[in-house]
Phi, psi and omega in degrees: 000329184295337182269356182283142178239131176252125181209163178291142173274143185226345187240160176299321181299320178293325178292328174293322174298319179300321178302320181295317178294317180302314180295322181291323183280314190262350179055044178209168181299133181284166177295134179300142182295327179298331179282312181295324179293321177295316178299320181301328182264012181219054172090005182277162169235117178236120184247150171235144172253126188240134168255095191067235178269354185267127174281126181244355178198157178215158175220123184243121178220150184221167184288141176228168181206137184241032181079350179238306185223151173283154176210172178255125178262112182268108193264318185217140171224125181225136181227133178299146187309323183295345183240013187279352182241016183247022174079012183294324181300316179296316181298322180291321178294320179293323176294319176301315180296320179300312180291321181299317177298319179298329181275352178103002176286146176245346182216142173239136180232149174198173179241156175210158178287120183295345179267359176270097188300318182296318178295318179298320181294318177297310186295313188270315186273309185283318181271337182075023177280175184240133171278108194257332186217142175254133183233108181285132179046049190302316183260003185070207182283130176234143187252011177284170188299322185283330190250345189304129173092347182243151171302139185268064176293145182218151166256133177270125178271139168237119185246105179280105183265005180273348183241154174290143182292137173267123180272091180258146175245147183232098180300131183289134182228108181297337178289346179251017182274121184268335179217131181230193177226149175282175177294341177268009176075016175280135175290141179222123177281128183286154179300327181300333179299322185279346181244356186291142175271099187284359176278355176278168182255037180297160168266118186243158188229146179223127181276145169222159178291147174286332183231073184295320181297326177295320176297317180300321181288325185268331184207088186298322181294325176293319177299318179294323178296319177299319179299311188285322180289317178293326178302316180304314183287314180301313182299318179298316180297310181297320180295336180260019171088008177274156175224154180280123186249334185198169172226126181259131186244341195275352187273351186204139182291328187252349184237151166242165186227119171292146173249124178242133171223167175273000000 
C-alpha cells in the first residue's frame, strides 16, 4: 500500500486504463471514454490509484446541481480485488474531498447498497458522512454480479466537506433495536417497531448482516427477505425524519448495526 499513488486522471489514455479496471471490478460494460473525458473537462473529479504504471483503482465523480447549490456527484469507485482490503477506498475518498474543496464544492453525494456492511462502515463511520435519503429499487434491475436478482435499494449519502468532522459516539442499546436476527440469520422486526413513537429524538438501531453477499450466494431467498424487511424499517425511519449516522460492528460476529438519529 505504501507504494500506491492516488492522482487525478487527465488524459484519454488514462481513461482507457480506467475502463479496464471498471470492467474487471464490476463485470459490466464500462463508461464510454467520450463521456468521461467530457465530464473531466466540465467540473468532474476522476481519480486513479496506481501501483507503478498499473492502475489498480479508480473513482469517478461529476458536477451536480439541485436548483440551489452545486455539488459533486460521486458515481463509481472500483478497486481490483488484490487491493480491496488495504484501506484504499477511504484514501481515495479523502483525496476526492481535498480536491473538491479546492474547486469550491461543499458537498459530495453518492448512493450505496444499505445491506453492504463494509461500504456502510466506510461511509458513515470512517468518513463521517450522513445517510440522508432511502431509495427503493433505485436503479431497477441490474445484471452485474453484486446486484443481480435483487431490488437495487440504495441509501443516498450526503457528505458535508465544508465543516470539520464531529467525532460522536453512539452507545449500543438493545432496547432501541428495531430489527434483529434469529440464530438462523433470519431478519426479524421487533415489536417495538410497530409501537414506537417516531416523533421522539431517540437514537435507534437496525441490524444488517456483515456478509450479505455470502448470504446471497448460499440462500437467495434469505437475502431477498433481508432486503424487504430492512426496507420496511429504513423507509419508516427516513419518512419520520431520521438519518443514518453511524455503523457499529463490534457487538456481534455476524451482524452490524445502523445508528439512526434525527
